[in-house]
ROSE-4610 file (N, C-alpha, C; in Angstrom, 1 decimal, always signed):
// ROSE-4610
residu = [M/M/M/A/A/A/V/V/V/N/N/N/D/D/D/R/R/R/N/N/N/R/R/R/F/F/F/Q/Q/Q/D/D/D/K/K/K/H/H/H/D/D/D/L/L/L/S/S/S/T/T/T/R/R/R/T/T/T/V/V/V/A/A/A/I/I/I/L/L/L/A/A/A/T/T/T/D/D/D/G/G/G/F/F/F/E/E/E/A/A/A/S/S/S/E/E/E/L/L/L/T/T/T/S/S/S/P/P/P/M/M/M/K/K/K/A/A/A/L/L/L/T/T/T/S/S/S/A/A/A/G/G/G/A/A/A/T/T/T/V/V/V/H/H/H/V/V/V/V/V/V/S/S/S/I/I/I/S/S/S/D/D/D/T/T/T/S/S/S/D/D/D/T/T/T/I/I/I/R/R/R/G/G/G/W/W/W/S/S/S/D/D/D/G/G/G/D/D/D/W/W/W/A/A/A/K/K/K/E/E/E/T/T/T/V/V/V/P/P/P/V/V/V/D/D/D/A/A/A/T/T/T/V/V/V/P/P/P/N/N/N/A/A/A/K/K/K/A/A/A/S/S/S/T/T/T/Y/Y/Y/D/D/D/A/A/A/L/L/L/V/V/V/L/L/L/P/P/P/G/G/G/G/G/G/V/V/V/I/I/I/N/N/N/P/P/P/D/D/D/K/K/K/L/L/L/R/R/R/L/L/L/N/N/N/K/K/K/D/D/D/A/A/A/V/V/V/S/S/S/F/F/F/V/V/V/R/R/R/D/D/D/F/F/F/F/F/F/R/R/R/D/D/D/G/G/G/K/K/K/P/P/P/V/V/V/S/S/S/A/A/A/I/I/I/C/C/C/H/H/H/G/G/G/P/P/P/W/W/W/M/M/M/I/I/I/A/A/A/E/E/E/A/A/A/G/G/G/A/A/A/A/A/A/E/E/E/G/G/G/R/R/R/R/R/R/M/M/M/T/T/T/S/S/S/W/W/W/A/A/A/S/S/S/I/I/I/R/R/R/T/T/T/D/D/D/L/L/L/E/E/E/N/N/N/A/A/A/G/G/G/A/A/A/E/E/E/W/W/W/V/V/V/D/D/D/E/E/E/S/S/S/V/V/V/V/V/V/V/V/V/D/D/D/S/S/S/G/G/G/L/L/L/V/V/V/T/T/T/S/S/S/R/R/R/S/S/S/P/P/P/A/A/A/D/D/D/L/L/L/D/D/D/D/D/D/F/F/F/N/N/N/F/F/F/K/K/K/M/M/M/V/V/V/E/E/E/E/E/E/I/I/I/A/A/A/E/E/E/G/G/G/V/V/V/H/H/H/A/A/A/G/G/G/Q/Q/Q/H/H/H/A/A/A]
num = [1/1/1/2/2/2/3/3/3/4/4/4/5/5/5/6/6/6/7/7/7/8/8/8/9/9/9/10/10/10/11/11/11/12/12/12/13/13/13/14/14/14/15/15/15/16/16/16/17/17/17/18/18/18/19/19/19/20/20/20/21/21/21/22/22/22/23/23/23/24/24/24/25/25/25/26/26/26/27/27/27/28/28/28/29/29/29/30/30/30/31/31/31/32/32/32/33/33/33/34/34/34/35/35/35/36/36/36/37/37/37/38/38/38/39/39/39/40/40/40/41/41/41/42/42/42/43/43/43/44/44/44/45/45/45/46/46/46/47/47/47/48/48/48/49/49/49/50/50/50/51/51/51/52/52/52/53/53/53/54/54/54/55/55/55/56/56/56/57/57/57/58/58/58/59/59/59/60/60/60/61/61/61/62/62/62/63/63/63/64/64/64/65/65/65/66/66/66/67/67/67/68/68/68/69/69/69/70/70/70/71/71/71/72/72/72/73/73/73/74/74/74/75/75/75/76/76/76/77/77/77/78/78/78/79/79/79/80/80/80/81/81/81/82/82/82/83/83/83/84/84/84/85/85/85/86/86/86/87/87/87/88/88/88/89/89/89/90/90/90/91/91/91/92/92/92/93/93/93/94/94/94/95/95/95/96/96/96/97/97/97/98/98/98/99/99/99/100/100/100/101/101/101/102/102/102/103/103/103/104/104/104/105/105/105/106/106/106/107/107/107/108/108/108/109/109/109/110/110/110/111/111/111/112/112/112/113/113/113/114/114/114/115/115/115/116/116/116/117/117/117/118/118/118/119/119/119/120/120/120/121/121/121/122/122/122/123/123/123/124/124/124/125/125/125/126/126/126/127/127/127/128/128/128/129/129/129/130/130/130/131/131/131/132/132/132/133/133/133/134/134/134/135/135/135/136/136/136/137/137/137/138/138/138/139/139/139/140/140/140/141/141/141/142/142/142/143/143/143/144/144/144/145/145/145/146/146/146/147/147/147/148/148/148/149/149/149/150/150/150/151/151/151/152/152/152/153/153/153/154/154/154/155/155/155/156/156/156/157/157/157/158/158/158/159/159/159/160/160/160/161/161/161/162/162/162/163/163/163/164/164/164/165/165/165/166/166/166/167/167/167/168/168/168/169/169/169/170/170/170/171/171/171/172/172/172/173/173/173/174/174/174/175/175/175/176/176/176/177/177/177/178/178/178/179/179/179/180/180/180/181/181/181/182/182/182/183/183/183/184/184/184/185/185/185/186/186/186/187/187/187/188/188/188/189/189/189/190/190/190/191/191/191/192/192/192/193/193/193/194/194/194/195/195/195/196/196/196/197/197/197/198/198/198/199/199/199/200/200/200]
x = [+3.0/+4.3/+4.9/+6.1/+6.8/+7.1/+7.4/+7.6/+8.8/+9.9/+11.1/+10.8/+9.8/+9.4/+8.7/+7.8/+7.1/+8.1/+9.1/+10.1/+10.9/+11.2/+12.0/+11.3/+10.0/+9.2/+9.1/+8.8/+8.6/+9.9/+11.0/+12.2/+12.8/+12.7/+13.3/+12.5/+11.2/+10.4/+9.1/+8.7/+7.5/+6.5/+5.5/+4.5/+3.2/+3.3/+2.1/+1.4/+2.1/+1.4/+1.0/+1.1/+0.7/-0.6/-1.3/-2.5/-2.3/-2.5/-2.2/-3.4/-3.6/-4.7/-4.2/-5.0/-4.8/-5.9/-5.7/-6.7/-6.9/-8.1/-8.3/-9.8/-10.1/-11.5/-11.4/-12.5/-12.6/-11.5/-10.9/-9.9/-8.5/-8.2/-6.8/-6.1/-4.8/-4.0/-4.0/-4.5/-4.8/-3.5/-2.4/-1.2/-0.7/-0.9/-0.4/-1.2/-2.3/-3.0/-2.8/-2.9/-2.8/-1.4/-0.4/+1.0/+1.4/+1.2/+1.6/+0.8/-0.5/-1.3/-0.7/-0.3/+0.3/+1.6/+2.4/+3.6/+3.4/+2.4/+2.1/+1.5/+0.6/+0.0/+1.1/+2.0/+3.1/+4.0/+4.1/+4.9/+4.1/+2.8/+2.0/+1.1/+1.1/+0.2/-1.2/-2.1/-3.5/-3.7/-4.4/-4.6/-6.1/-6.5/-7.8/-7.8/-8.7/-8.9/-10.0/-9.5/-10.4/-10.7/-12.0/-12.4/-13.3/-13.9/-14.8/-16.2/-17.0/-18.4/-19.3/-19.0/-19.9/-19.5/-18.6/-18.3/-19.2/-19.3/-20.0/-19.2/-19.6/-18.9/-17.6/-17.5/-16.3/-15.8/-14.5/-14.0/-13.3/-13.3/-12.8/-11.5/-10.5/-9.2/-9.2/-8.0/-7.7/-6.5/-6.6/-5.5/-5.4/-4.2/-3.9/-4.9/-5.2/-5.9/-7.4/-7.9/-9.4/-9.7/-11.0/-11.4/-11.0/-10.4/-10.1/-11.3/-11.2/-12.4/-12.7/-11.6/-11.8/-12.1/-12.9/-13.1/-12.4/-12.3/-11.6/-12.6/-12.8/-13.8/-13.3/-14.2/-13.9/-14.2/-13.2/-13.4/-13.9/-13.6/-14.1/-14.1/-14.8/-14.8/-14.5/-13.9/-13.8/-15.1/-15.5/-14.7/-14.8/-15.4/-15.6/-14.2/-13.4/-12.0/-11.2/-10.4/-9.5/-8.0/-7.2/-5.7/-5.2/-5.8/-5.4/-5.5/-6.4/-6.6/-5.5/-4.7/-3.7/-2.3/-1.4/+0.1/+0.7/+0.1/+0.7/-0.4/+0.0/-0.9/-0.2/-1.0/-0.5/-1.4/-0.9/-1.6/-1.3/-2.1/-1.9/-2.2/-1.7/-1.9/-3.1/-2.8/-3.9/-4.3/-4.7/-5.0/-6.4/-7.4/-8.7/-8.8/-8.2/-8.3/-7.8/-6.6/-6.2/-6.9/-7.3/-8.0/-9.3/-10.0/-11.3/-11.0/-10.0/-9.7/-9.3/-8.5/-8.1/-9.2/-10.3/-11.5/-12.4/-12.0/-12.8/-12.1/-12.7/-12.0/-11.7/-12.6/-12.4/-11.2/-11.0/-9.9/-8.6/-8.6/-7.4/-7.1/-8.0/-7.8/-7.2/-7.7/-7.2/-5.7/-5.3/-3.9/-3.1/-3.6/-2.9/-2.6/-3.6/-3.4/-2.3/-2.0/-0.9/+0.5/+0.6/+1.8/+1.9/+0.8/+0.7/+1.2/+0.9/+1.2/+2.6/+3.3/+4.6/+4.6/+3.4/+3.3/+3.8/+4.3/+4.8/+3.7/+4.1/+3.2/+3.9/+3.3/+3.9/+2.9/+3.5/+2.6/+3.4/+2.6/+3.3/+2.5/+3.2/+2.7/+2.0/+0.6/-0.1/-0.5/-0.3/-0.6/-0.1/+1.2/+1.7/+0.9/+0.0/-0.9/-1.6/-2.0/-2.7/-1.8/-0.5/+0.5/+0.5/+0.6/+0.6/-0.7/-1.8/-3.1/-3.3/-2.6/-2.7/-1.7/-0.9/+0.0/+1.3/+1.6/+2.7/+3.9/+3.9/+5.0/+6.2/+5.9/+7.0/+8.2/+9.3/+10.6/+10.9/+10.1/+10.3/+11.0/+11.8/+12.4/+11.5/+11.0/+10.0/+10.2/+9.5/+9.4/+7.9/+7.6/+6.2/+6.2/+5.0/+4.8/+5.2/+6.0/+6.7/+5.7/+4.5/+3.6/+3.1/+3.3/+2.9/+4.1/+5.3/+6.5/+6.3/+5.8/+5.6/+4.6/+3.6/+2.6/+3.3/+4.2/+4.9/+5.9/+6.6/+7.6/+6.9/+5.8/+5.0/+4.5/+4.3/+3.9/+5.1/+6.3/+7.5/+8.4/+8.1/+9.0/+10.2/+11.2/+12.4/+12.1/+11.9/+11.5/+12.7/+12.8/+14.0/+13.5/+14.2/+13.8/+14.5/+14.0/+14.5/+13.4/+13.7/+12.7/+12.0/+12.7/+12.1/+12.9/+12.1/+12.8/+12.2/+13.1/+12.7/+13.1/+12.2/+12.5/+11.7/+12.4/+11.9/+10.5/+10.3/+9.0/+8.1/+8.5/+7.7/+8.4/+7.7/+8.2/+7.4/+8.1/+7.5/+8.2/+7.4/+7.9/+7.2/+7.7/+7.2/+6.1/+6.1/+5.2/+5.2/+4.3/+4.2/+5.6/+6.4/+7.7/+8.6/+8.3/+9.1/+8.5/+7.5/+6.8/+7.7/+8.6/+9.5/+10.3/+10.9/+11.6/+10.7/+9.5/+8.5/+8.1/+7.7/+7.2/+8.2/+9.4/+10.5/+10.7/+10.8/+11.0/+9.8/+8.6/+7.3/+7.3/+7.6/+7.6/+8.6/+9.8/+10.9/+10.5/+9.9/+9.6/+8.4/+7.5/+6.4/+6.9/+7.9/+8.5/+9.2/+9.8/+10.5/+9.6/+8.3/+7.3/+7.3/+7.0/+6.8/+8.2/+8.1/+9.3/+9.1/+10.1/+10.1/+10.1/+10.6/+10.7/+9.4/+8.3/+7.0/+6.4/+5.7/+5.0/+3.9/+2.9/+1.9/+1.7]
y = [+17.0/+16.4/+17.4/+17.7/+18.6/+18.0/+18.8/+18.3/+17.4/+17.7/+16.9/+15.5/+15.5/+14.2/+13.3/+14.0/+13.2/+12.7/+13.5/+13.0/+11.9/+12.0/+10.9/+9.5/+9.5/+8.3/+7.9/+8.8/+8.5/+8.1/+8.7/+8.4/+7.1/+6.8/+5.6/+4.3/+4.4/+3.2/+3.4/+2.6/+2.7/+1.6/+2.1/+1.2/+1.2/+1.5/+1.6/+0.3/-0.8/-2.1/-2.6/-1.9/-2.3/-1.7/-2.5/-2.1/-2.3/-1.3/-1.3/-1.1/-1.9/-1.7/-0.9/+0.1/+0.7/+0.3/-0.4/-0.9/+0.1/+0.7/+1.6/+1.8/+2.3/+2.7/+4.0/+4.4/+5.7/+5.7/+6.9/+7.1/+6.8/+6.7/+6.6/+7.9/+7.8/+9.1/+9.6/+10.8/+11.3/+11.3/+11.8/+11.9/+10.6/+9.6/+8.2/+7.5/+8.0/+7.5/+8.3/+9.7/+10.5/+10.6/+10.7/+10.8/+9.5/+8.3/+7.1/+7.0/+7.4/+7.4/+8.3/+9.5/+10.4/+9.8/+9.2/+8.6/+7.5/+6.7/+5.6/+6.0/+7.0/+7.5/+8.2/+8.9/+9.6/+8.6/+7.4/+6.4/+5.6/+5.9/+5.3/+4.2/+3.9/+2.8/+3.2/+2.2/+2.3/+2.0/+2.9/+2.7/+2.6/+1.6/+1.4/+1.5/+2.3/+2.3/+1.2/+0.3/-0.9/-0.7/-0.9/-0.8/-2.0/-1.8/-2.9/-2.6/-3.6/-3.5/-2.6/-2.3/-1.4/+0.0/+0.4/+1.8/+2.3/+3.7/+4.3/+4.3/+5.1/+5.2/+6.0/+6.7/+7.4/+7.2/+7.4/+7.2/+8.6/+8.8/+10.1/+9.8/+10.6/+10.5/+11.3/+11.2/+11.9/+12.7/+14.0/+14.9/+16.0/+16.1/+17.1/+17.0/+15.8/+15.5/+15.7/+15.7/+15.8/+15.1/+15.0/+14.4/+15.3/+14.8/+15.6/+16.1/+17.2/+17.8/+17.0/+16.5/+15.8/+14.4/+13.8/+12.3/+11.7/+10.4/+9.6/+8.6/+8.6/+7.6/+6.2/+5.3/+3.9/+3.2/+2.4/+1.8/+0.4/-0.3/-1.7/-2.0/-3.1/-3.5/-5.0/-5.4/-6.8/-7.4/-8.6/-9.6/-9.6/-8.7/-8.7/-8.4/-7.6/-7.3/-8.5/-8.9/-10.1/-9.7/-10.2/-9.9/-10.3/-11.3/-11.7/-10.7/-9.7/-8.6/-7.6/-7.6/-6.5/-7.0/-6.1/-6.4/-6.1/-5.2/-4.8/-4.2/-4.1/-3.6/-2.5/-1.5/-0.4/-0.3/-0.2/-0.2/+1.1/+2.2/+3.4/+3.2/+4.1/+4.0/+4.8/+5.5/+6.1/+5.1/+5.5/+4.5/+3.8/+4.6/+4.1/+3.1/+3.5/+2.7/+1.2/+1.0/-0.5/-1.2/-0.5/-1.1/-1.7/-0.9/-1.4/-2.5/-2.4/-3.4/-4.7/-4.7/-6.0/-6.8/-6.2/-6.9/-7.5/-7.2/-7.6/-8.8/-10.0/-11.2/-11.1/-10.4/-10.3/-9.4/-8.4/-7.5/-8.2/-9.0/-9.7/-10.8/-11.5/-12.5/-11.8/-10.6/-9.9/-9.6/-9.1/-8.9/-10.2/-11.2/-12.5/-13.0/-12.8/-13.3/-12.7/-11.4/-10.8/-11.4/-11.7/-12.4/-13.8/-14.5/-15.9/-15.9/-14.8/-14.8/-14.1/-13.7/-13.1/-11.7/-11.0/-9.6/-8.6/-7.5/-6.4/-5.8/-5.6/-5.0/-3.8/-2.7/-1.5/-1.0/-0.8/-0.4/+0.6/+1.6/+2.7/+3.0/+3.5/+3.9/+2.8/+2.8/+1.7/+0.6/+0.9/-0.1/-1.5/-1.6/-3.0/-3.8/-3.2/-4.1/-5.1/-4.7/-5.7/-6.8/-6.6/-7.6/-8.7/-8.2/-9.1/-9.9/-9.2/-9.8/-10.9/-10.7/-11.6/-12.8/-12.8/-13.9/-13.8/-12.6/-12.5/-11.7/-11.4/-10.7/-11.6/-12.8/-13.7/-13.8/-13.5/-13.6/-12.4/-11.4/-10.3/-9.1/-8.4/-7.2/-6.0/-5.3/-4.3/-3.1/-2.0/-0.9/-0.4/+0.6/+1.0/+2.2/+2.7/+3.7/+3.0/+3.7/+3.1/+2.3/+2.8/+2.2/+0.8/+0.4/-1.0/-1.9/-1.4/-2.2/-3.6/-3.6/-4.8/-5.8/-5.2/-6.1/-6.8/-6.1/-6.7/-7.7/-7.4/-8.3/-9.6/-9.4/-10.6/-11.4/-10.8/-11.5/-12.1/-11.9/-12.6/-11.8/-10.5/-9.6/-9.1/-8.8/-8.0/-6.5/-5.8/-4.4/-3.5/-2.5/-1.6/-0.2/+0.8/+2.2/+2.9/+2.7/+3.3/+3.9/+4.9/+5.6/+4.7/+3.7/+2.8/+1.5/+0.4/-1.0/-1.8/-2.4/-3.3/-4.7/-5.6/-7.0/-7.9/-8.2/-9.1/-8.7/-7.5/-7.0/-6.4/-6.5/-5.8/-4.5/-3.4/-2.0/-1.5/-1.1/-0.5/+0.8/+1.8/+3.0/+3.4/+4.4/+4.8/+5.8/+6.8/+7.9/+8.8/+9.7/+10.6/+11.3/+11.5/+12.1/+11.3/+10.0/+9.1/+8.9/+9.7/+9.4/+9.4/+10.4/+10.4/+9.1/+8.6/+7.3/+6.2/+6.2/+5.1/+5.0/+6.2/+6.2/+5.7/+6.1/+5.8/+4.2/+3.7/+2.2/+1.4/+2.0/+1.3/+1.2/+2.2/+2.2/+1.2/+1.3/+0.4/-1.1/-1.5/-2.9/-3.3/-2.4/-2.8/-3.0/-2.2/-2.3/-3.7/-4.2/-5.4/-6.6/-6.5/-7.5/-8.5/-9.8/-10.8/-11.1/-11.3/-11.6/-13.0/-13.8/-15.2/-15.1/-14.0/-14.0/-13.6/-13.2/-13.0/-14.3/-14.3/-15.5/-15.1/-16.0/-15.8/-17.0]
z = [-6.5/-6.9/-8.0/-7.8/-8.7/-10.0/-11.0/-12.4/-12.4/-11.6/-11.6/-11.0/-10.0/-9.5/-10.5/-11.3/-12.3/-13.3/-13.7/-14.7/-14.1/-12.8/-12.1/-12.3/-12.1/-12.3/-13.8/-14.6/-16.0/-16.7/-16.4/-17.1/-16.6/-15.4/-14.9/-15.1/-14.9/-15.0/-15.8/-16.7/-17.4/-16.9/-16.2/-15.7/-16.5/-17.8/-18.6/-18.9/-18.6/-18.7/-17.4/-16.3/-15.0/-14.5/-13.7/-13.1/-11.6/-10.8/-9.3/-8.5/-7.5/-6.5/-5.3/-4.9/-3.6/-2.7/-1.7/-0.8/+0.4/+0.5/+1.6/+1.9/+3.0/+3.4/+4.1/+4.7/+5.4/+6.5/+6.6/+7.7/+7.2/+5.9/+5.5/+5.6/+5.8/+5.9/+4.5/+4.3/+2.9/+2.0/+2.5/+1.7/+1.3/+2.2/+1.9/+0.9/+0.4/-0.7/-1.9/-1.8/-2.9/-3.5/-2.7/-3.2/-3.9/-3.4/-4.2/-5.5/-5.4/-6.6/-7.7/-7.3/-8.3/-8.9/-8.0/-8.5/-9.5/-9.2/-10.1/-11.4/-11.4/-12.6/-13.4/-12.7/-13.4/-14.2/-13.6/-14.3/-15.3/-15.5/-16.5/-16.1/-14.8/-14.3/-14.3/-14.4/-14.2/-12.7/-12.0/-10.5/-10.2/-9.4/-8.9/-7.4/-6.9/-5.4/-5.1/-4.3/-3.9/-2.4/-2.1/-0.7/-0.3/+0.9/+1.4/+1.1/+1.1/+0.5/+1.3/+2.6/+3.3/+3.3/+2.4/+2.1/+1.0/+0.9/-0.2/-1.5/-2.5/-3.7/-3.6/-2.5/-2.2/-0.8/-0.5/+0.8/+1.2/+2.5/+3.0/+3.9/+3.6/+4.3/+5.6/+6.2/+7.5/+7.2/+7.6/+7.4/+8.5/+9.0/+10.1/+11.2/+11.6/+12.8/+12.7/+11.4/+11.2/+9.8/+9.6/+8.3/+7.2/+6.1/+4.9/+4.2/+3.6/+2.8/+1.6/+0.9/-0.3/-0.1/-1.0/-1.0/-2.2/-2.2/-3.2/-3.8/-5.1/-5.7/-5.5/-5.2/-5.1/-6.5/-7.0/-8.3/-8.2/-7.1/-6.9/-5.4/-5.0/-3.7/-3.6/-2.4/-2.2/-1.7/-2.0/-2.6/-4.1/-4.7/-6.2/-6.9/-6.3/-6.8/-6.5/-7.5/-7.3/-7.5/-6.7/-6.8/-8.2/-8.8/-10.2/-11.2/-11.0/-11.9/-11.9/-10.8/-10.5/-10.5/-10.8/-10.8/-9.5/-8.7/-7.4/-6.5/-5.2/-4.2/-3.4/-3.0/-2.1/-0.9/+0.3/+1.5/+2.3/+2.1/+2.9/+4.3/+5.2/+6.6/+7.1/+8.2/+9.0/+10.0/+11.2/+12.2/+11.9/+11.5/+11.3/+10.2/+9.0/+7.8/+7.9/+8.3/+8.4/+9.6/+10.6/+11.7/+11.2/+10.4/+9.8/+8.8/+8.0/+6.9/+7.5/+8.6/+9.1/+9.8/+10.0/+10.5/+9.4/+8.2/+7.0/+6.4/+6.4/+5.9/+4.4/+3.7/+2.2/+1.9/+2.7/+2.5/+2.9/+4.0/+4.4/+3.3/+2.8/+1.8/+0.5/+0.2/-1.0/-0.8/+0.3/+0.6/+0.5/+1.2/+1.2/-0.2/-1.1/-2.5/-3.2/-3.0/-3.6/-3.2/-1.9/-1.4/-2.0/-2.0/-2.6/-4.0/-4.8/-6.2/-6.4/-5.4/-5.5/-6.1/-6.0/-6.5/-5.6/-6.1/-5.2/-4.3/-3.0/-2.1/-1.4/-1.3/-0.6/+0.5/+1.7/+2.8/+3.6/+4.1/+4.8/+6.1/+7.1/+8.4/+9.1/+9.3/+9.9/+8.9/+7.6/+6.6/+6.8/+7.3/+7.5/+8.5/+9.2/+10.1/+9.2/+8.0/+7.1/+6.6/+6.6/+6.2/+7.3/+8.6/+9.7/+9.8/+9.5/+9.6/+8.5/+7.4/+6.3/+6.4/+7.5/+7.8/+6.9/+6.4/+5.5/+6.1/+7.4/+8.0/+8.4/+8.6/+9.2/+8.3/+9.0/+8.3/+7.4/+7.4/+6.5/+7.3/+6.6/+7.1/+6.8/+7.8/+7.6/+8.5/+8.1/+9.0/+9.0/+9.9/+10.0/+10.9/+11.2/+12.3/+13.6/+14.4/+15.5/+16.5/+16.6/+17.6/+17.3/+16.0/+15.7/+15.5/+16.0/+15.9/+16.6/+17.8/+18.5/+17.8/+17.2/+16.5/+15.3/+14.6/+13.5/+14.0/+15.1/+15.6/+16.1/+16.8/+17.2/+16.1/+14.9/+13.7/+13.0/+13.5/+13.0/+12.1/+12.0/+11.2/+12.0/+11.2/+11.7/+11.5/+12.5/+12.4/+12.5/+11.6/+11.6/+11.4/+11.9/+11.9/+10.7/+9.5/+8.3/+7.5/+6.6/+5.9/+4.9/+4.3/+3.4/+3.5/+3.5/+3.6/+2.5/+1.7/+0.6/+0.9/+0.8/+1.0/+0.0/-1.1/-2.1/-2.6/-3.0/-3.5/-2.5/-1.2/-0.2/+0.2/+0.1/+0.4/+1.6/+2.6/+3.8/+4.2/+4.7/+5.2/+6.5/+7.2/+8.5/+8.6/+7.7/+7.9/+6.6/+6.6/+5.4/+5.1/+6.1/+5.9/+5.0/+4.9/+4.1/+2.6/+2.3/+1.0/-0.2/-0.3/-1.5/-1.6/-0.6/-0.6/-0.9/-0.3/-0.4/-1.9/-2.4/-3.8/-4.8/-4.6/-5.6/-5.5/-4.4/-4.3/-4.7/-4.4/-4.8/-6.3/-7.0/-8.5/-9.0/-8.4/-8.8/-8.6/-7.5/-7.3/-8.2/-8.5/-9.4/-10.8/-11.2/-12.5/-12.6/-11.5/-11.6/-11.7/-11.2/-11.4/-10.2/-10.6/-9.6/-8.9/-7.6/-6.7/-6.1/-6.3/-5.7/-4.1/-3.5/-2.1/-1.4/-2.2/-1.5/-1.1/+0.0/+0.4/+1.4/+1.5/+2.5/+3.4]
């Protein structure tokens, strides 16, 4: 992230009182976790990587069609991590990552609780699969990686092909190419706090 990008987040929004969870497991798209994390920390937020209990102390991402060399430390696991501890949630994509998470009832409940409490949720690429699994897509305007469009529409979402879509605290984007727009709106929605339009 360039210096001017850091300044863009620091100058516009102060997240120094916010704690944000990034829910992920092995197989996340590397840039879709690391880039939002940098944007959040640049704005002053405390960021915790939350995973599922059958992962190790670190998780490995996916990059350029293969496993990434770097791993990411896990700070907490569901069900021990509670949505009440956090001000917002980020859901990176990658095909493997959300497909594993949506089969874990504790991870799905964790996501659902953010919507129940009206807290900002940001999801990119295949990450919105978790929103559908949590029963929170109905009536929402969203985007995603194109291949899961039908899944989101079947879950009741209005799907649109845009770089970033904001709907009452819910931020969604299509792919790593949209990360600049995604990060900017993610930080903005987290700064705004609880949104009455969130629901599960």
